[in-house]
N, C-alpha and C positions, 0 to 999 in steps of 0.2 A: 455200282451204287450211283445215283446221281450226285453230285457237288453240293455242298451245304449252301445255303445263299448266304451270304454275307451281309449283314443288317448295318453294321457298322459304318460311322460316320461324324461328323463334327455337328455337334449339338448345343445350345446354351439354354438356361435355364431364364426364365424371364416372368418379371412381377408386373401383370397387367394391371391397368387402369379401372378394375373393378372389383366389386366387394369380394375379393376370396383372396384369402390368407396363405394359401399354398401358391409356391411359384408354377408356370406350367413351362415345361420343356419343348423344343421346337428343332427340329433340320436347321443347318445352316450351310448354304452353299461356301465355295473355298474363294471365291471372290469378295461375297459380302463378310464372312470370316475375317477378313484382313479389316476392316473398318470397326469391330465390335470388341468392347473392352467393358468396365464395368459401369453402369448408368448409360449407356448409349441408349437412344431412345429408337424403338422400335415399331413396326407396323407388323401385329399378329393375326391370325384367324382365331376366332374365341366362337361357337356356336353360328359359324356362316357369317359373323359381321368381323369387319377390320377394326382390331382395337389397338390404342397406344399401349406399348409396354416399355418396359425396362430391362436392359441384359443385368443379371445378376455376378457375371465372369466372363471371361474369355471362353470364346467357343474351347471345346474339350471332345476328344475321340469317346467314342462308347454308341452305345445302340441307336438306332433310330427306329426300332421296330414301331408303326404304330405313330410315330409321330410327323406332323404336319411341317411346312416348312415355312420361315419366315416370312413374309411379304416384302418389306422393304427397311431399308435403315436410314433414319431421319437426319444421323448425325455424320459427320466426314471430319476426323480427327486433325485433317491437314487445314480446315477453315474454321476451328473452333468448335467444341462442342457445346452442348446444353449446361452440362455436369461436369466437374473434373470426378475423375473415379476415386478419388480418395473421399469423397462424401456418403459413400454408401454403408459404412458401419454408423456415423450419425443419422441418417435416415432410418436404417433398421433399430437401431434404440428411441427414435422418436416414434416408431410406428407402435413400438411394442409399449412404450408408457402411456402413450393417446389411446390405444386401443383402436386404431386405424390401419387396415392392411396396406403395406408398403408401397402396391401400384399406385393406389388412389393418395398417399402422402406424397408421391412423386410429382405424378400430376397434378396435385393442386398448388403445391408449390413454385411449378411455373408460371412464367407470365402469360396471359391470352396470346394463342397463336403457337407457342411452343408447347402447351399441353395438350393439344387434342389433334384431329385429322384434317383440319381445313387447309387453304392454300398455301396460308403462313406457315405451317410446321413443317412442308415439304424438305425444307434446307435451313441450315443456318443462316441467318443475316449476317453480312459484313459489314465493318465498322466503318463509316465514312471516314475520309482524310482529309487532311487540308494543308498547302504546303505553307511552311513558316521558314520566315528568314532570321537570320541570327547573327551579331557582329563578329568578325575572327580579326584579331590584329595581323595586319599584312604588312606588304613595304612602304616606304613613306613614296618611294618612285611612282608605286604603281596608284596611289590616291587619284581619284575622279578630280578634274578639273575643278575651281570654286565654281560657285553659283550653278551650277548645272545640276539637273533632277537626280542624277548619279549621287552629288555631293549631298543635296538634300535628302536623300533617302539613306544616305549612310548614317547622316547626323539624326534622322529621326528613329533608326535601329539602334543606335546609340545611347538612347534614352533608357531602352528599355530590355529585357533580356532576350524576347524575343516577339516577333510580331507576324500576325497571319498576313499574306498575302491581299488575301480578300477584305481584310482591314484596312489597308492601304491603298487599293484600289480608286478609292473616291479622290484621296489627293493625288495620287498618281498613276493615271491612266495608263501608262506603259509599264508598271511595277513591274509584270513576268520578265520583261526584257532588261529592264534597269536591275534587279534583282540577277540576273544571270551574270549580266557584266563584272557588278562586283563582286560575284564568285568567281569569275573567271580571273578579277585583279586579285585575288586573295584577301579579300575584305569581307566578305559574307560568307555564310553555311545557308546551303539550302535543305530542311530537310521537311519530312512529313510527321504530323501528328494527327491523334484521334481527334474527333469532332464530337465534344460532349455539350449537347445542347444546355445552354443556360436558360432557365426557365424563367428567371428573373429580368431577364436582356441585360442585367448590369447589375456590378455587387450592391445590394441592398443595405448591410450593415459593415459598412468598413470601421474595422476595429485593429489599429495596429499592435503589432508585437511587443509586449511590454518591455521595457527596457530590465527592469529586474522583478524577481517573483516576491510576493510576501513571505514570511520567514515560513508561514503554515503551508503555503506551497511549494516550496523548495523543500521542505521538509517531507511533503507527500511525494515530490517527482525522484526526490532519494530511495524511497521505497517501491517507486512505481518503475523507474529505468531497468533496474538490475533484472526485474523479473521479464520484461521484453527482451531483455539482452540475454537470457537464459533459453527463451524459447522452450518454456515449460507450464504447465497450466498451475495456474494460480487466480483465487478470484480473489478480488479488492471490493469493499463498500464505502465508498467517498462521501460521507455525511456532512454536506458543506450547507450553512444557511446560504440564502438567498445572495446572491453578489459576491460570492466568495471566491469564485473565479476558477469553478471546476470546468470550462469550457477550456480552460487555458491547460488544465492538465490534459486534457484528451488530446488536445493538439501535439502536446509535448509527448505523449504517448505515441501517437501517429506519427511524428517524425523520428522516432527512435526506432519504432518497426520500419519503416521506410529505411532508415540508416543500415538495418540489416537483412536488406533484401527482402523483405517479407510486405507481406499488404496488410490491409486496415480496415474494420468495420466500424461504423458508427452507426445505431442505430437511436432512433428517436420516436415517442409517441405521435405524433401529428404533424400533417403537411407544413403548418406553419411555423412548427421548429424547424423541422427538417429545410425549409425557404433560409432560416436563420445561418444553420450550420454550414449550408451548402456555400453560402455567400462567404460564411468565417474561412473554410477549410480551402476554397476556390483562391480567396485573398493570400493564404500562408503557402499553399503549395501549388499554385497556378492552376488555370482554368484547365487545362486538357487532363489535370492528374485525379480530378475528382469525378467520379460518376454518382447518380443520381436514381433511388429506385422507391416511387409509392405511387398510390392509385390516384395522384392526379394528373401523372402522365398518361398521354393516348398510349393506344396499343402499342401500334408502332414504335412510339420512343420507347417504350419499356422493352422491348425487345432488342431494339438497337441497343440499349446500355445494358442489357443483360450480355450479351454477345460482346461487346466490347469489354465488359468483366471479364468473362470466359475467356476470350485470347490474352489476357493479361498485360493488354494495354494500358489499362489503367488500374492503377494499384490500390486505390481509396473508393471505399464505397460509404453514403451517407445515406439513409433510408428512412421508413417507415417498418411497422411491424415485419412485413415479410419480406424486409430486406435481409432477416435473420437467413434466409435459404440462398442469399447470392452465390452465384459461382466462385469463389475465392478459392484458389488451390492452396494458398499459403498465407493465412492470415496472421500478423504478429501480434496483434492486441485486436480485441472486441471491446467496444467501449457502448453501453447503453444508460443515455441519459433519461432522467426523470424515471427511475427504473420502478417505482411504486404504481405508474399510471396503468390503469385498467384498458387503455386501448392497446396495449401490448398483446391481451388477449381476443383469439381469435372466438367469434361466437357463433358461426356456422362448421359445416363440414368437419375438417380435424382443429379441435377447438385446443391449439395449443397457445402456449404462455410465451412471447418472444424472450423474455429476459430468462425464463430456466431453458431454452432451448440455445439460448445464446450461451449458457453455462455449459451445456452439453456439448457443444460446438467447439468450446475451448479446452474441454478434457480430450476431445478425438484429433483435434488438429495440435494440441501441443503448445497453446499462446494463453498468455493471462488475460483474464476479463475484468474490467472496472466498470462496476454499477455506481451510477451517481445522483445524488439525490438530496434536497433539502429535508424531504419529510420520508424516511425509508419506510418501506411498506413493513407490517409486523412481523411478517413472515422473514423476511430478508434481516431485520434487525436481530430478529433473535438466531439466525444463523451467525452472524457477525459475534454476537455475543457469547454461541456456544463454542467458537472459533474455528468454524466450519468455513468463514471468510475472513480476510484481514481487513481491521475498521480504521480509515482514516478520518480523523474529524479536523474541519475547515471552520471555526467558530467566530470567525470575523469577516469582514466584508474588506474587499479590496479597499486601499487607502484608507482603512481603518473609519469607513462610512458606519455612522451608527444605525441599528434596526429602527425601522420607526416606532412612533408611538403608538399605542394601541387605545383605545377606548371603547367599552361596550357601552350598550343603550338598551336599557331594559325595557322593550317595547310594552309591558304593562303599564308603565310610568310614563310614558314619553309626550302624552298628550296629543293635541291636533297633530296631524300629518299632513305635510304639504303635499299635494296633488293625490293624498291617498298614500302614499310611500314613503317619504322623507321626513323623518322625526327631524326637529329644529333645530338640533344642535348639527345634524348632518345637512341639512340647507343652507346654515348660516356658514358653515367650514367651507361647502362648496363654494359660495359666492367668496370668500373672502379668499379660497386659493386661487381662483380665476383672476380675482382684481390683480393679484400680486403674479401674476404671470405664469402660473402653476397649473398643470394637467390634472385632470381628474379621472379615474376610474369608477363607474358605479357595476358594481358587478350582483347581475343575478343570473341562476343557471337555470332560463327557462323562456326561450324562445318563442314567438308569435305575440299575440296582442293580449290573449286571456287564454288559460288552458281548458277554459270551458265557455259555452254559450247555453244558457238556460231559458227555459220558457216559464214566465213568471206567473203564467195563468195554471199549469200542471205541474210545475217544478221539476221537470224532466230534462235533463242536459241533451243535447243530440250529439248521440253517440256513431263511433265507427260502426257499419253493417256487418265487418268482417272479423273485428275484434272486441273485446269488453272493455273498451276503456272510451272516454268524451272524445270528440274531436277539437283540436286546438282552433281557436279564432286568430285569421291573421287579416287584421282590417284594411291593411294596404289594397291586399286581392281581393278583400270581400269574399274571403274561401274558408272553408274549414279543412283541416288536415289531420291526419293521423300519421303522428310520428314514429309509429310502430311499423306500419307494413305499407305507408305511403299514398293510402286511399286520400284523395280530394274531392271535393265539391263545393259549389256556391251556397252561397246561405240562401235556403228555401225562403222561399213566399209565406210559409205559414208553417206552423207547428206539425211534424207529422205523428206525433202523438196525440194532441188534442184539438188541431184545427185552429188554435189561435193564430191572430196574423204577425206581422215579421214584426209589429212596435212591441210584442211581449217576448221577446229575446232581449237579454240583459248579458253581457261579459261579467263573468266571476275569475276573480284572482288577478295576477299580474304576469306581464312577460317583458323582454327587452322591447318589443313595439309599442306599449302603452306607455312604458316607461319614457322612451325618448320624445312619445309625442305630446304625453303629459308636460314633460321638461320643458319642450319647446314652446308650448303656450304659456308656461310658468316664465320664462326666460327668454323672450325670441332672440336676443342678442347673442347667446350662446352659441358658438358651434359645434354641433353634436355630431357623432359618426355611433354607429351602433355597429357592431362587431359579433355577428351569429352566424350560423351556416346558412342563413337567408339571404346574408348581404353578401358575406364574403365566403360561398360556398366551393369556390375553386383557388388555384393556387395564384390566377392571375389577380383576382379579385380581391384575395387577401393580401397580397403582395402591395397593391395600389392604397388598399385600407394604411397597413402598416407604414408606409412612406408619406401617409397624410399625417399619422399621428408622429411619427421622428420628426416633422418636418415643422412641428407646432402651429398645422393648418386646423386643429382639432382641439376644441376647449376641454370635452367631456366625452368620455367614449363610455357607452353603456354596452357591456360585454355577457359573456357565457364564459364557458370553461376554457375556451378556446385560447382565451387572451390571459389565460391565469397563472401559465406558468412559462419559464425560460426567454420570456421577451424582455428587452433591457430598454427601457423609455426613458431618458436622462430627465426630461421636465416632469415628470409624474411624480407629483405629491402626496397626492389625497386618494387612499380608495375606500369607497363605501360599500359595505355587503348590505346588501336590502333585505335578504331573508337567511339569517345564517341558519335557519332551524331545519331548513327547506330538507337538507341531507339526511337528518337524525330522523326521521319519520317513515324509512323504510323500513319493511319487515327484514332484515339482515344483520347478519351477528358482525359484519363490518361496518356498518353504518357511521359509529363513532369516527372510524379509521379515516374515512371519506371525508367524514367534515372536517376533520383536524387536519387533513392533507390539504383539500380545497381553501381553507381559510390560512392556513401557514404560506401558501404557493401565492393565491392572489394578493395577501399581506404584502409579499417579498417582493410585488412590484413598485412600491413605495420608495422616494428617498432614496434611488439607487445612486445617484449623481449627487455630492454636494450635501447629504444629509438631509435633514428638515423633513420627512415623510411622517406621515399620519395614516391611520386605519380608523375608521369608525364601523363598529360591528352593530348592525341591528338583531337583536333576538327576544324570544319571548322564554329564553331558560339561560339564563347568563351561568347559571351553577353548573351545567353540564360537563364532564372532565374533558370532553374533545375543545370546547369552546374555551374554557379555561387553560390549557396546554398550550392551546395556539396565541392567546391573547399575550400570555404572561411570558412566550419564548421558553417554555420547557418540554422542549422535547422527551428528556430522560423522565422527567414526572409522568408524560401523559403515555409514554412507552409500559411505564413500569404498572400503571393502573391499570392500562388497556392488558398486558399478559397475563395480570393475574384473573381479571374476568375470563379470558381466552380459556385459562387452566382450569378455572373451576368450571366451566361448563363442557369442558374438553372440545374445544374446537382448535382449529389450525393456528399456530404450528404445532399443537402436541397431538394431532391425528391427522390423518390424509382423508379429503373430500371427495366424491362422486357422487356425479348428478345424473340419475338416471330418468329421462323425459320420454314419456310415451304419448305420441300425439295422432290424431287422425278426425275425421270429418264427423265421426257417431259418437259421440260421449260415451254412450253406455258400452259401445265396443272397446273404446281405450280405457275406461275405468275398470273392466273385467279383464283386460290383458294385463293392466297394471297390478291388480290385484295376484292374479297368478305368477307373473314374475317376482314381487313381494316375497311370496310364499318359497320359490326356489332360492332367492337370497338369503331367506333366513336361516333354510335348511344348510346352505354352505355355509355360511357364517358361523352358525352353530358348532360345525365338522370342523372348519378351516382355523376359525381366528374366532373365541369364545368373547374375546375382550372388545370385540368389533360390535357394530348396531347398525341396525336398517331400519331406516325413520319413514312413515309412508306407507302406504300411497296415499295422497291428497290431490287435490284440484290444485293447480299452480295460482299464485296470486294474481297472474293475469291469465286469466283459464282459458281464454280465446283468441288466436291470433292467425289473421290471414283464413279465417274459416274453418280452423283447425283447434280441437279441442284439446288441452293439455293438462297431465295429470305429472305429477313427481314422485320418483324415491330418490332418498337418500343415503349413501353408503358411509358411514364414519369406521375407519380403518386404524391399525395403529402405523402403519408403513404402506408404503406405494406398491410394492410387492404383494403383499397382504391383500389389498383393495383387489389389485390385478389377479390374483388365484381366486379370490371370493366370484370376481366376475365371470370368469371361464366358466366356472365348474355353474355357475347357477344358470348362465346363458346356453350352456351345451345341455343341460338338464328342461330348460322353458321349450327349447325347440322353436320352429318358426312363428312368428307372430300373427296374428288374425289379418285377414284381408283389408288394406286400406290402413293398418295402424303401423306407425314406425318407431326405431326406438334411437335418441340419439343418448350418447353416453361424453358425460363432459368431466375429466379428468382434472380437479384443483377447479370448480367452477368459481369465479368471479360474480357471476348475476345466477341468484335465484328465484328471480321472480318469472 
């Protein structure tokens, strides 16, 4: 009898970057097998194409019958890998919670160039290093002669902990030779350190370490430090008024983690706040000890920072939303600043929330997670109230600086508005503040000159051809832009609806550009700055603008929400909120929470140094509970009012929401598919969780975006697990969607438009 053919060999299960829920198995040769461990990036064949994949284990001996071999291994453990293997379970849990296949989660979490199969993905980039000289105590007889360049260099390095030779070369052209001489004499040590690019070019916000913490800060630290040292998961909510010193507590918690030999992750919702925290942490911990991750970096810079973190050379990461996936193998603390900010929610691909993933990561990597804010999200406050996390309250500002005085202006009775937007009291207070050398912030959360350009002959606004929205008028560039899909065009010579000439067009409403232009006409001597994504859309422009404000080269700042939180401007004495009702008009159960948060945060910019701050809020609804809570500095009253309404209407935190959005270019086809899916959802809900509820389908409030019609279904379930079971059963029974229709599942949505 012929001998049995042996089909055994080394195999590995792989999560591929495709919409596949089950892993695929592949053969591995013995040489490549040595390089593979969990989360190693691989190139594997799928239906005749090379696809990015991620190993789910080390190779194992088993049957290889019918299996294809892997094509390549992209990571080499000797040079640093894209992911530490200990993060596998974190990603598996995130995949299950957000209903996204694991391979896609991993691919989307990587920075550009590491998540695809282009040239940049072929190998792990190495971090650049620079030579550093540090002082060492040598023998006096080996000191260089006085007045020589070697003696001058020794004096220079004695004034700092360490200096890069590249920083000294302009003053000492022969610095490399001089440094070696000092090292040979025993008076210096040469070493290498990682080059971490300073995005600002210099420290933008120098703030010295306080000699003494406030009593509230000290009590808070007494609760945080033991948790960091215990190396166990525990969650904290620091609810501190603006200016109460939350950032200092983040710094101290990070220092405690570093003392334990662990790492640290600090998240912030926006690039502007990231710049500030980066400066603070670099000043405290050293330039080479802090890496930064956010979308303002070039792809090459992000890859370099990523691999510097993965190699273990950098211990602290400061970053925006996507930094929650930073390849830290052993974080000792995770801090989430401004935890309530909706910028932490990813709106496309996997709709994750960075705050919630930070808590999940803390559980998996056994470290405390510290959430900080002046205005906790209602769901976070509820967790703390119910004992799911420890609440730390900071009710006083540092140095006992009083909170700003608040004044409401009822616009129904305000009288004639200066420039069409300033009430008499706000206008007078603005001029008085500037005369006393104070700075003013006028807050309007709407960029552009006007939200619409209307033809006065036919009454039609100029709309976006790809979305069911009006185009925003930008006067400076004489253009019309859609702030949803990015479409833009110049202002037409005539109305596309009725043919009326350009003179028939009239701007309707206010934007930051029109406020700045009109105020400049009213007060030509004022030094004005407009701070929105049109004027400060990248980190360099933003850094420059913030520097102008800090150096008091600006009297009045007209800004959107990008300046409403986290920043510290010592001379800012007056905040004027031009349209406080703007956020309340949205058809969303979180509208009141958003308005309260925005008002409280922007008000907190006033009077942070020396007191004397004032906030004037212009509104047509001064009795609304969101405005009353913010204006009276009553967070507890606002929370109790809001949580009672949520409970009565059965909204989060008392239920879990899942938004199911179907979209396609044919509206009839989308509507039909939405109705079919709704039927299966209701059957699954009735079978698995009768207490749950399915709402819809209905056209989305903005029904057309980027030429695709959108219909919404909303699932209200009693638990996240219940929602997941209902969806799995319903989607299984629904089967494939009609051609041209796609479905996006958003767990815990923050945008229902």
